[in-house]
N, C-alpha and C positions, 0 to 999 in steps of 0.2 A: 270924180278923184278916184282913181281904182288906189288898194290898199298899197301900200306900204310894200316894198321887199321880204321886210322883218316880218308880217303878219307869217306868210310858208315858212321862215322859221320856226315859229313858235307853234314846238310841236309835249306833246306827255314826255316823260323824262318813259322809259319801261319801267326803271327801280326804285318810281320813289311815286314815281304821277304827276309832276310835279313841274307845269311848263321846264321848259328846258334853258339855259342860263343864258341870253343870249344877249347886247347888248340895246337893245333900245330892251328891254325885261327889266335888263341888271337895275337903266336910271329912272324906270316907272317907280319897285323897288322902292328907290331912294329917297324922292320923289313925286310923290303919288298923284298927290292934289294941282302939280304943273305940269304933269300931263294927262290930266286930265281934259279942265280948260281947255289948252295950248291941241290937240289934239281935235276935240269936239268942236273945237273953232274952225276949224277944218274939215269938217264933216268925215270924220274917217269912223268910219260903224267898228273896224278891223280890230284898231287902236282900242277904245274904247267897250268890243266887249269884252280883252284882253287887258282891261284896266279892273272891267268891275269880276273876269274872273280869280286874274290875282290880286284885289283888293278882299275880293270875300273868301281866300285862302287863307291870306294875313291874318284876319282876319280871325278867323276863324283858330289859328297854328296860334294866336296874342291870348284868348279865349280860354286855351287848354291848359296844364301845365308842362313847363316846357320837357321835351325828351331828353335826356344826359346822352351821348350822338356813342356808339361809337367806343370803342378806344381804336378796334383799326380804321375808326371814318375819318377822322381827323389827324394831321402831321403838322404838331409844333414846328418844328422845323423839319429842314430841309437833310436829305442823309450828302453829308460832302462828303467827295471825287473820292478815289483812296488815295492820294498824297496828302489830299488836303485831312485825312483822317493819321496818316502816320504821322504831321505833324501840330496834328494835336494831341496823341496818344503820348511820343514821349515832350513836346514843353508837360502834358500832364504830368509825367514822370520828372522830368526833371522839381518843377515847382514842390514834389511830394517831398523829392528825396533834401530839396532845396530848404524844403520845414522842420522835413522832420533830422538834419542836420544842425534850426539852430534850435527846433529844442531840445535833440543832447546838449548846444553847449549851453544852454541853460538852465537847464542838469544839472552838470559834470561840477560845478562846485556842492550844487546841497550834496551830493552823492559826496564827496571829497566833505567836506565838513559832515558827514553823517557818519563817512569811516574814522573819519578822527575820532571827534564824538564819543565814537563806540569800545578804540580802543583808550581811546582814555578813560571812559569809565572800567573799562574792564582791568587796567593797568592799576586805579586806584583802586577796586574788588581786590586782585590780586594783593598790596602795600597792607588794606589791613584786616586783611590774613592773616601779613604774616605779621602786622605788627597786634594782631588780638591774643597774636598765642609762643610768640618767640620769647623766651622768658631776655630777661636782663640784670646786669651788675648792679643790683639797685636796692634801693629799699625808699620805701613814700614813710615820714615821721606827718601825721593827721590830726588832727586834732580826738585825746580823748572822752570817756566818764568821765563824772566831775561827783569826789562824792561829797557828804556832808559828815562835816567829823564832829558837829553838832549832839548828832541824833544817831542813826539807826542805821547798816546795811546788811543787804545776801551774803551770808556764808554758806559753804560746803561745809560736812559734818566729817570727820574720817569711814563714814557710811555715803558720801556721793548726797546727804539729805539737806539739801537748802533749810537754812535760819535766820532769824531775823535780830540784828541781835547789835548791839551800842555798837561801836563805834570805838568808842575810854568807854573805860570802865574802871573806874576806880572802889579798892574797898581800902579802911584802913581808915577817914582822914572823911569825913563830911564833904559831903560832893552836893551841886546844886544842878538840874534840868534850867536849861537854856530851853528858853519857851517863841520863844520870835529871835527872827532872825537865819542865816545858811555862814556855816563857817565854811568854806568848798577847798578843799584837794583837786586843784589840776592833774590832770597827770596826757601825757600823750600815746598815740597808740603806732607802730611802728608796721609796715605791712608785709612782709616779704623775711624771706629768710635764707641760707644754701640753699636746704632741696624744695622750696620754692619759693623764686624771683618771681615778683612781680610784672605782669607783656611789657614793649612799648607803648605799644598804646595804653593801658596803666600808667605811664608813667607821663605820655605828653597832656594827657586831662586833667595830671597830676602839675603839671610846671603851668598850668592856666591857670592854676585855684593858689591866691593868695595868702591861704590857710598853712600848702602842705610847702614839705621842702620836700627836694629827691635827693638823696644822699647815696656817695657808695656804701655798695657796701661790706664792704672793709670799716666802714666809720662805728658799726655795731655788729660786723661777725669777722675777728681781725680774723688770718691762715687760720686755722681747723676748731676754729671755735663751731659750736655745734648748737641749734637752739635751747634742746636741755643745761649746755654748760649757761650758759645765760642768764638763761630763767635759775639757773642756780645764784650767776653774779648777784641780778638785781635783785632777790629775793634776801641772800646776804647784807647786800646792801638798806634794804626799808629796813629790818629791824634792830643793823647798825644806829637809820635813822631815828628808829622809834624809843629806842636808850638812852640816843641824845635829846631826840626834844625831850624825853621825861625829865632825864637832869638837867635843862639849860630853864626848865617852865620850875620848874623843884629850887634846882637858886635863884629866881625871881624872886616865891616867893619865901623864901628866904627858911628854906626845907637844909638841914645838912644832911648831903650828894652825901656820898660818901663812894671810891672808888677798890673794886680789886682785880688780884691776876685770875686768868683762867684758865687751864691749861682743853688750847684748840686741840689739836692732834699727838701723837704719837710715831715716830718713829721705827717702824715696823724691827730694821736689824740696829737702833741705838742704843739710847748706854740710858735708856727711860726703859726700856718697853719690855714689862713686866712686871713695871712698880710706875707708871702714869699708867694716870686712866684721863682719858676724853670726857672735863667738866669739872672735875679735881683743880679745886682755889688753892693759891697762891698762899701761905700765908706766912713764912719764915724762909728763909736760905743762912742755914747756922743761923745766930741770935739775933741778925739783923731781918727787920719786918718787910715784909714787898708788898703793895697795894698798889702804887705805881710805874707804870711804863718807863720810869726814869731809873727806878727803885730798881725793876733789870736790868734796864740799861749800867746801872753803876755794880750790875757783880762782874767779878774776873772768879774766873770757874778754873780751878787747878786739876790737876793727877790724879789725886789721889781719895778717896773719898768724900763728902759732906750730905751731909743731913738737912732733906729739905722737908719743913709745916707742907702741913697738906687739913681740906679739909674736904671731907668725901658722900656725903647724903648728910647733915649735918655733927658729924661726927670730925673730931680734930686726929693726927698721927705723923707719925715720923716717919719717914721715906730715907736710905741710905744710899742714895750712889754711884758709882764712879764716872764721872764724865770720861767720853773716846775719843783721841786724837779724830780726826773731822776733818779733810778735806775744806777747806774754800778758798775762794779769792786769796783773799790775805795767808796763803798757805793753811796748813797743819792746824785745827782749833781744836781746845777739853770746847766737846758741846756735852748738856744734857738728851741731844736726840727730842724734842719734843717743841711748838710750837701755842705760845699764849696773847690771851687777848684781853684787850682792858671793861673787865664791868662794872657796870655799878649797879650802885649798894646806896637801895630808895629805902627809903626809913616806912615810905608806903607802897599799896598794890597798886600800880598802873599800866590797865594790859592795851594796848590798841590791834584793833582786827581793820584788815580790808580788802580782806581776799586776794584777789589774782593779782594784785597790782606790785610790783616791783620797783627799786632804786630808791634814792636818799635823795626826793627834793618836797619830796610832803612836811620834809622837818619840821620847817614853821610851822607852817597850821594844827601839825602836832602839837609842838607848843604854847601857842596861840590857842589852840580851843580846852586842854589838861587849865588852863590858866583862870579862862574859863566857867570850865562847867571847877576849881576849883574854889573862886570867886562866890561870894554873890554877885549879885546885881545879870543883867544885858551887858558885861564889852564892849559890843556891835550894834548894840541900841534900834536891835531890829532890822541894820539894813545885815542888805547879801554880799558877803563880804566873798572876795577870792585874795587866794596865793599862794605864791613858788618858791622856796630859797630851801637852801640848804642847814643844815644848827648843829652848831658845835657845845658839847656839854658847857660850854661858859659863856656863852647866850651869840656868837658872834655868825651871823646871816650872808652865807657865799648863794652865789649863781649853780642856775643849772643848765639844762638843757632842754630848745624847745621853749621859750619861750611866748614863743609869737604864734606857735600854737594853743598856744594855754589863754592868752587871751580872750582870741579870738571864743575862744572853749566858754572864758570866761561874761565876754559875749550877748554872747548865742544864752544861759542863761538865766542871763537881769542880769549880772551886781551889777552892786554900786559903784566899787572899784576895785583896787586892786592893789595890792602890798608884794612888791619884787625889792630884788637883793637890787643895791644900784650899780653892783659892778654887772649886774644887765639890763643898763638904759640903753644903750647903743642899739643890743638886737632889740630888745621892747621895740625903740620908734623906731626902728630899721622901715619903711615902706606904709609906714601910719598904721594907729590902734585901731583897731574895728573900734565907728560908735560912738558913742560921743565915751568911753570908761575912760576916768582917770588913773593916771599908775602913780600908785605913790615908793616915794626910794629910799630904801633903811639898807641901812649897817650893822644894825642890832636886835634882839628881840627887844628892846624895853622903849624903841621907835615903835615899833612894831604893837606896839601898846597903846605905843601914848595916837598913834593915828586912828584906829580904830578906840577911844579914847575917847577924840578930838571931834569925828568922823559925826562919835554917838548924842552931841552935847553942840554943833553947830552949821546951820547949814552952809557954812560956807570957810572950811580952817585954812588956815596960812598955813600948812605942811611943804613938805619939801616934796617935790615928784621929782617925774623922769628926767623932765626939761630942767630942772634943779643946778640936780647933778651932773645934767655933762653941758649945765653952764658955768659949773665949780672947780670942774677938768677931770671928774672920781675918775679912778683907774678904773675902765671895765674890761671882762675878763675878755 
């Protein structure tokens, strides 16, 4: 049988040396065994020879490492015609634009939120800067330091040097050192002056603190009053409170306490100019003794000369003064042109020093500490006692300002209890008492002494607290 016509088409490729890819050879490469058995049964030597050639070539290709064809020998996709290429290009552009638009829509809210957040942050920082540096017409009342009146404190001498001195020093009578416990003077600190006002930021922080109060600056510095003016006023109030506290304490202990009227100022164009001096003690007006404010108020001055007996530098002398008609709210009146103040004459010397602390609120504690030093034993039984209140010469305890700040300071130092004027109880309990501090209400010095003695001897004393005073409708300041 003649060989198939396909044999004539099996020729070597000029480029690779491999058989050309005719239909039959393609069939043989796909199924060589089937092809061989079929054509050998037909006795076709051409096919057999081609099969052997193809089979041998195929085995050699399999046995050696494959060779990566050059990139230009393999075409993965057919090249589209011009219309198809334009469609592909426009479609790709549309898809890319849609994808970009979708990404932009998703990113816009994020960018918008970021811009809003940045704007809020910048505005907040600007507000904080304004609040931090803009002064506000207020003062901040806050807890101040505590001073133990039974022991010592640090003061500065005339040359500015610091020295440790007893808060209360007694001469002329037997005194006793208290070795245990404390009796503390509580103070407040006023942050702000007309010249240096606190910032709005400081006020905001103070508003959030239960131990601080924010008050208009006029509450401490009325129009025209400077820091120096107020310091002088509070210093004078402190001196007065010390004097009345000593008078009350000595009176409680049955000492004889006298009073005398002392010249406080002399008008430069008044009737007494050049005749009386600051510090002169008035003893007599004519023949009438003068020792109290009531004695002064009872005097009716004439327009003719009068004799005034005074004590100056320990020496008595008589000065003749003619009262001068002076315009007053009640019309023209004859006046001496001096101001006088009541001063106590104590049988013993009691000196109180508390540095730069001013104001009248330490009177209660000064009186209690003076009694504790003049009596043997320990009035407080070793307790840490805090208190605050004004003190009159006859022993009455009056209300003070800043009671809440003083309660916080007392709690901070670990006070066992607090003694307050009964008229301060509403303010003391307003907003809650810090910690478990008990606040006792007192009306006078004798009741305050009883509070300390009873606490020293009993674990659960039956004493009047601020809650009791409010329940009894005690008038409040």
